[in-house]
Structures are given as C-alpha cells and as structure tokens.
C-alpha positions, 0 to 999 in steps of 0.5 A: 521368819528370815526367809519371809523378810528376805522374800519381801526385800528381794521383791522390793529390789526387783521392783526397783530394778523394773522401775529403773528399766521402765522409768514409769511408775504405772508400767513398773507396777503393772509389770511386777503385778503381772509377773507375780500374780498373772504369770503363775496362773497362766503357767498353770495352764501348761501340760503337767510336766511342764507346769511343775518345772516352770512354776518352781522357778517363778519369783512368787514360787521361789519366795514361797519356798523361802518362807514356807514352814512345811516343805512342799515337794514341788517347790525348791529348797529355801536356799534354792528359792533364795538363789533364784530370787536373788538371780531375778533381783541381780538381773533386773538391777544389772539391766537397769544399770546398763540402761542407765549408763546408755540412756543418761550418759 
C-alpha cells in the first residue's frame, strides 16, 4: 500500500515539474498522458530484447513495480522502481528550477 501511495505522489511531483517546464496546463496534461499511456504502447512495438529492457525503466512500469503484490520477472524490484520514479521526479523538478531561474530572473 505504501508503494501505491508513493507511486501516485511521485507521478504528481513529476506532473508539477512538467507543468512548470511547459507553463501550459493543457500541454502538461498532454505530455504526461503521452508519457504514461502512449509511450508504453509504442515501446511494445520494439523487437523483443529491446522492448523488455526499455519497458522496465518507463515511469508507468516503475510505478507498477512499486505497487505490485506479486513479483513479475520483467519488472524492477520495488526499491528499483522507487529509485527510477524518484529519478524522473527529480529530473523534471531540476529542469523546472533551472528554467524558472532563466525565464523569471
């Protein structure tokens, strides 16, 4: 249950970072929708060894790894999912901070 809550919180933090980078609500929603729902479907079209390797590090798969009750062999561990999703959140917040300082200084 803690993994599910952390998954939602880190996705929300990532959304705030994307919103601060883009400065448009509709654009931020569209980008987040694409990254969480469209990109995993497109990655599934890659050849077999690549799609398993890339899918494992997508934000949606990292969140599933954190909140899954049963361990799946093609997903990261819960701690690995937490680290990957935290990395996405930290990267978007860092980019938002840099752009905020440059644009609004």
